N, C-alpha and C positions, 0 to 999 in steps of 0.2 A: 364749505360744507357745514360749518357751525351755523351760518346764517340760515341755511335751508332747514336745519333741525329746529331752530328758533321759530322760523316762519310756520313750520308745520304745527308746532306746539301752540303757537298763538292762534293759528287758524282753527285748531281743535277747540281751543278755549273760547274763542269769540264767535266762531261759526261764519265768519265772512272775511273777505279780503280787506274790507274797509277797516276792520279792527286791527289788522296788521299794520297799516299805515300809521294809525294813531299811536300804537305802541312804539314804533320806531322813531317817532318824532315829527310826524305830520309832513309839512311841505318840504322840509329840509332833506328828508330821505326819499323824495319822489324820484330823483335820478338814480339813486342806488337800487331801488326796488324793481327797476324795469329791465335789468340785464338778463341775459339768457340763463345764467346760473343762480339767479336770486331766489327761485322757488315760487315767484309770483308771476303768472303769465302776463305779458304786456298787452295781449289782445283781449278785449272785453268779453268776447264770446268764449274764449278759452278759460278766462277767469270764472265765468258763469258755469261752464262745464265742470271745472275743478270743484267749485262750490257745490254743485249738484251731486257730484260723486262723493264728496265729503258728507253731505247731508244724508245720502242713501246709506253710507256706511254707519253713520250715527243712528239712523232709523233701524237698521238691522241689529245693531248692538242693543238698542232700547227694547226691541221686540224680544230678543234673547233674554234680557234682564226681566222683562214682564213674565215670560214663560217660566223662568227660574223661580220668581217670586210666587207665581200661582201654584207651582208644584209644592213649594215650601208651605204655603197657606193650607193646601190640601192635607199635607202631612200633620200640621198642627191641629187642624180641625179633627182629623181622625184620632189623634192622641187624646184630645179633649173628650171626644165621644167615648173612647175606651175608658178613661178615668171616670166619667159619669156612670157608665154601665157597671164598672167595678164597684162604685159607691152604692148604686142601687142594689147590687147583689149582696153586698155586706149588710145593708139595711134589711133586706128580705130574710137573710140567714139569721139575724138577731130576732126577728119577729116571730 
């Protein structure tokens, strides 16, 4: 179970199954990483499907982050506009 968690974390960090093999030690771990409970699919098609699903999840998270940042930017711009308007009003009142 601990190996699966490590494999998922390394897959999230590297974005590919190839990165998992290099972190585990290259050719020495090739027999370990192909078992049914290793977290790495032995079929290349399944590995690509898993990578595709991982990339889709990453894309969704990135889009959510972009939306959050755009909303934050809008709030900041609105606050700056309010400060500028307030300063203009102060200058007009003094004149």
